C-alpha positions as CSV (number, residue, x, y, z in Angstrom):
1,M,-14.0,19.0,-14.8
2,P,-15.3,22.2,-15.3
3,L,-16.9,24.1,-11.8
4,Y,-20.7,24.4,-12.1
5,R,-21.2,27.8,-11.6
6,N,-25.5,29.8,-11.5
7,P,-25.7,32.7,-9.4
8,Q,-29.1,32.1,-10.2
9,D,-28.9,28.9,-8.9
10,K,-29.6,29.4,-4.8
11,R,-29.2,25.2,-4.7
12,V,-26.0,25.0,-2.8
13,F,-25.5,21.6,-3.9
14,V,-26.7,20.2,-7.0
15,P,-27.6,16.9,-8.1
16,K,-26.0,15.9,-11.6
17,K,-26.7,13.4,-14.7
18,G,-25.5,10.3,-12.7
19,G,-25.7,10.8,-9.3
20,G,-24.4,12.0,-7.0
21,V,-24.0,15.9,-6.0
22,V,-22.0,18.9,-7.4
23,L,-21.2,22.5,-5.0
24,N,-22.4,25.2,-7.3
25,F,-19.9,28.0,-7.2
26,G,-22.2,30.8,-7.7
27,H,-23.3,30.2,-4.2
28,P,-20.7,31.9,-1.4
29,I,-21.6,29.0,1.2
30,A,-20.1,26.8,-2.0
31,W,-16.3,28.5,-0.8
32,T,-17.2,28.0,2.5
33,I,-17.3,24.7,2.4
34,L,-14.1,24.2,-0.2
35,V,-12.1,26.2,2.0
36,C,-13.2,24.6,5.4
37,M,-13.7,20.8,3.7
38,T,-10.4,21.0,1.4
39,I,-7.8,24.2,2.0
40,V,-7.9,25.1,6.1
41,P,-7.2,20.8,6.7
42,L,-4.7,21.0,4.2
43,V,-2.3,24.0,5.7
44,I,-2.7,22.4,9.0
45,V,-1.5,18.9,8.3
46,A,1.6,20.9,6.5
47,A,2.3,23.3,9.8
48,V,2.1,20.1,11.7
49,T,4.6,17.5,9.6
50,I,6.8,21.0,8.7
51,A,7.4,21.3,12.7
52,Y,7.4,17.8,13.3
53,F,11.0,17.5,11.1
54,V,12.2,21.4,12.1
């Protein structure tokens, strides 16, 4: 699924035709949401898991 990227669209959450919403990656807040909600928790879980087994 391609990313929705439209810098002229000022909405962060854009409704989809079939229902739900998608992030507008042309907006800088969307990248912040992505990092804070997925990448940072993944790094924390990986670090704790590695520390547990070491």
